[in-house]
KEKE-3310 file (N, C-alpha, C; in steps of 0.2 Angstrom, whole numbers, plus 5000, padded with zeros to 4 digits):
npx = (5767:5781:5780:5777:5789:5794:5794:5804:5815:5816:5818:5831:5839:5838:5844:5856:5861:5860:5871:5882:5882:5884:5897:5905:5903:5910:5923:5926:5923:5930:5943:5960:5973:5987:6000:6016:6014:6001:6002:6010:6013:6001:6001:5995:5997:6011:6027:6032:6043:6050:6053:6039:6037:6039:6040:6025:6020:6015:6005:5997:5989:5983:5974:5966:5960:5953:5944:5937:5931:5922:5914:5907:5901:5891:5885:5878:5870:5860:5849:5847:5842:5830:5822:5821:5811:5804:5814:5816:5823:5834:5839:5843:5853:5862:5866:5873:5883:5890:5893:5902:5912:5918:5922:5932:5941:5943:5949:5961:5966:5968:5978:5989:5993:5987:5979:5987:5996:6011)
npy = (5382:5382:5383:5371:5365:5372:5366:5356:5364:5371:5360:5356:5367:5367:5355:5356:5367:5361:5352:5360:5367:5355:5351:5363:5364:5352:5355:5367:5362:5350:5340:5347:5341:5338:5327:5319:5306:5307:5316:5309:5299:5286:5269:5255:5251:5252:5258:5265:5256:5255:5262:5270:5266:5253:5237:5226:5210:5198:5189:5198:5204:5193:5189:5200:5199:5187:5192:5200:5190:5183:5193:5198:5187:5185:5197:5195:5183:5186:5193:5185:5174:5178:5181:5168:5159:5166:5166:5154:5138:5143:5154:5148:5139:5150:5155:5144:5143:5156:5154:5143:5149:5157:5147:5142:5153:5153:5140:5143:5153:5146:5136:5145:5148:5158:5157:5152:5159:5166)
npz = (5469:5473:5486:5491:5494:5504:5517:5516:5513:5526:5534:5529:5532:5547:5550:5544:5553:5565:5564:5562:5574:5583:5578:5582:5596:5599:5595:5604:5617:5618:5624:5623:5621:5614:5611:5607:5603:5597:5587:5578:5563:5559:5556:5555:5569:5571:5570:5554:5544:5532:5516:5508:5495:5493:5486:5485:5491:5480:5484:5491:5481:5475:5486:5486:5473:5476:5486:5478:5469:5477:5482:5471:5468:5478:5477:5464:5467:5477:5470:5459:5465:5470:5459:5453:5449:5439:5429:5425:5417:5409:5416:5427:5421:5416:5428:5434:5425:5427:5441:5439:5432:5442:5451:5444:5445:5459:5460:5453:5461:5473:5468:5466:5478:5486:5497:5507:5520:5525)
capx = (5772:5787:5778:5778:5796:5797:5796:5810:5820:5816:5822:5838:5842:5838:5849:5863:5862:5862:5877:5887:5882:5887:5904:5908:5904:5916:5930:5926:5923:5934:5950:5965:5980:5991:6007:6020:6011:5995:6005:6014:6009:5999:6001:5994:5999:6018:6031:6034:6051:6052:6051:6032:6038:6042:6035:6021:6020:6010:6000:5992:5985:5979:5969:5961:5956:5949:5939:5932:5927:5916:5910:5904:5896:5886:5880:5873:5866:5854:5844:5845:5838:5823:5818:5823:5805:5803:5819:5816:5829:5839:5842:5847:5860:5866:5870:5878:5889:5893:5897:5908:5918:5920:5925:5938:5945:5944:5954:5967:5969:5971:5984:5994:5995:5985:5976:5993:6000:6017)
capy = (5376:5382:5382:5363:5364:5376:5361:5353:5369:5372:5354:5356:5373:5365:5349:5360:5371:5356:5349:5365:5368:5350:5352:5368:5361:5347:5359:5371:5359:5344:5341:5349:5338:5334:5325:5317:5301:5309:5320:5305:5295:5280:5264:5248:5250:5252:5263:5263:5254:5255:5266:5269:5264:5246:5231:5222:5203:5196:5186:5203:5206:5187:5189:5205:5196:5182:5195:5203:5185:5181:5198:5198:5181:5187:5203:5193:5178:5187:5195:5179:5169:5181:5179:5162:5155:5169:5166:5147:5134:5147:5158:5143:5137:5155:5156:5139:5145:5161:5151:5139:5153:5159:5142:5142:5158:5151:5136:5147:5157:5140:5133:5150:5148:5164:5155:5151:5166:5164)
capz = (5468:5478:5494:5493:5495:5510:5523:5514:5514:5533:5536:5527:5536:5554:5550:5544:5559:5571:5562:5563:5581:5586:5577:5585:5602:5599:5595:5609:5623:5618:5627:5618:5624:5609:5613:5602:5600:5594:5581:5574:5558:5562:5551:5557:5575:5573:5566:5547:5544:5526:5511:5505:5488:5493:5483:5489:5489:5475:5487:5493:5476:5475:5491:5484:5468:5479:5489:5473:5466:5482:5482:5465:5468:5483:5474:5459:5469:5480:5465:5456:5470:5471:5453:5449:5446:5433:5424:5423:5416:5406:5421:5432:5418:5416:5435:5434:5421:5431:5447:5437:5430:5448:5454:5441:5448:5466:5460:5451:5468:5478:5465:5467:5485:5490:5504:5512:5521:5530)
cpx = (5778:5785:5777:5784:5798:5798:5802:5816:5821:5820:5829:5842:5843:5844:5856:5865:5864:5869:5883:5888:5886:5895:5908:5908:5909:5923:5931:5927:5927:5940:5955:5972:5984:5998:6011:6017:6005:5997:6009:6010:6008:5998:6001:5997:6007:6021:6032:6041:6054:6050:6043:6032:6040:6037:6032:6022:6014:6004:5995:5987:5980:5973:5964:5957:5951:5942:5933:5928:5921:5911:5905:5899:5890:5881:5876:5869:5860:5848:5842:5841:5830:5819:5819:5817:5804:5808:5819:5823:5835:5842:5846:5853:5865:5870:5874:5884:5893:5897:5903:5914:5922:5924:5932:5943:5947:5950:5961:5971:5972:5978:5991:5996:5992:5982:5981:5996:6005:6018)
cpy = (5377:5381:5375:5361:5367:5371:5358:5358:5370:5366:5353:5361:5370:5359:5352:5364:5366:5354:5354:5366:5362:5350:5357:5366:5356:5350:5363:5367:5353:5346:5343:5347:5335:5333:5322:5311:5302:5313:5315:5301:5289:5275:5258:5247:5250:5257:5261:5262:5254:5261:5265:5267:5256:5242:5227:5215:5202:5193:5192:5204:5200:5187:5194:5203:5191:5186:5198:5197:5184:5187:5199:5192:5182:5192:5200:5187:5180:5189:5190:5175:5172:5180:5173:5159:5159:5168:5158:5144:5139:5152:5154:5141:5144:5156:5151:5140:5151:5158:5146:5143:5156:5153:5141:5147:5157:5146:5138:5150:5151:5138:5138:5150:5154:5162:5153:5156:5163:5170)
cpz = (5472:5485:5496:5495:5501:5516:5522:5515:5521:5537:5536:5532:5543:5554:5549:5549:5564:5570:5563:5570:5585:5584:5581:5592:5603:5599:5601:5616:5624:5621:5621:5621:5619:5612:5606:5598:5595:5587:5576:5568:5561:5556:5555:5564:5577:5568:5559:5547:5537:5522:5509:5499:5488:5489:5487:5487:5484:5478:5489:5488:5474:5480:5489:5478:5471:5483:5483:5469:5471:5483:5476:5465:5473:5479:5468:5462:5473:5475:5461:5459:5470:5465:5449:5447:5439:5427:5421:5422:5413:5411:5426:5429:5417:5423:5436:5431:5424:5437:5445:5435:5437:5452:5451:5443:5455:5465:5458:5458:5472:5475:5466:5474:5489:5496:5509:5513:5527:5535)
residu = (MET:LEU:GLU:ASN:TYR:LEU:PRO:ILE:LEU:ILE:PHE:LEU:ILE:ILE:GLY:PHE:GLY:VAL:ALA:VAL:VAL:MET:LEU:ALA:LEU:GLY:PHE:VAL:LEU:GLY:PRO:GLN:ARG:PRO:ASP:GLN:ALA:LYS:ARG:SER:PRO:TYR:GLU:CYS:GLY:PHE:GLU:ALA:PHE:GLU:ASP:SER:ARG:MET:LYS:PHE:ASP:VAL:ARG:TYR:TYR:LEU:VAL:ALA:ILE:LEU:PHE:ILE:ILE:PHE:ASP:LEU:GLU:ILE:ALA:PHE:LEU:PHE:PRO:TRP:ALA:VAL:VAL:LEU:LYS:GLU:LEU:GLY:MET:PHE:GLY:PHE:LEU:ALA:MET:VAL:MET:PHE:LEU:GLY:ILE:LEU:VAL:ILE:GLY:PHE:ILE:TYR:GLU:TRP:LYS:LYS:GLY:ALA:LEU:GLU:TRP:GLU)
# end
């Protein structure tokens, strides 16, 4: 029984060995030229100018909610579209209700001004 797993064990050992060798070659043969710019903290391409505990604009969170709304919509629409014939009218109405709730969330975001960035 255990001899059936021997090829898997050999594959894992070879894969781990190749990964270790590649990482070691990168460290040994790679250029080592650190300078002040490479050692500095990088944040969006410019120097940090305020405290890390500053308050975020609420529009940032509204955009995040908008992303989640559309992400959920796509995640549920694909499987629903595949089995639509088997679900029948009940499945269709359930998805219409789901999309209606998402449209209400989208309208809320629109009215709050999340789509207008200054």
